[in-house]
N, C-alpha and C positions, 0 to 999 in steps of 0.2 A: 274940213279935214276932221272926220270923225274917228274915235278910238273904236278898234275893233273889240270884240267880246275877249278875245285872248289876252289883249293889252290891259284891258279893264281888270279881267281876273288876276293877272300877274301883278298888278299894282296893289289890289285888295290883299293878295296873299303877302307882299312884301310889307306893307303896313301892319297886318296882323302880327307877322314875326317880329318886326321891329318892337311893337307895343308889348309882346309878350316877354321879349328879351329885357326889356326896359323894367317892366314890372318884377320880373324875376331878380333882376340885379338890386332893384331898390329894395325887395324883400330881404334878400341875403344881407345886405348892408345894413337895413335896420336890425335883424336878427343878430349879426354879429356886433353890432354897436350896443344893442340892449342887453346881450346875453354874456 
């Protein structure tokens, strides 16, 4: 059972979005905490 390119691409997009959201939240919390 091999992943299709579409499934692989979708997974990559989801991972990237999650990472970006987490980083933005951490930066916002850090700025709010320090500022």
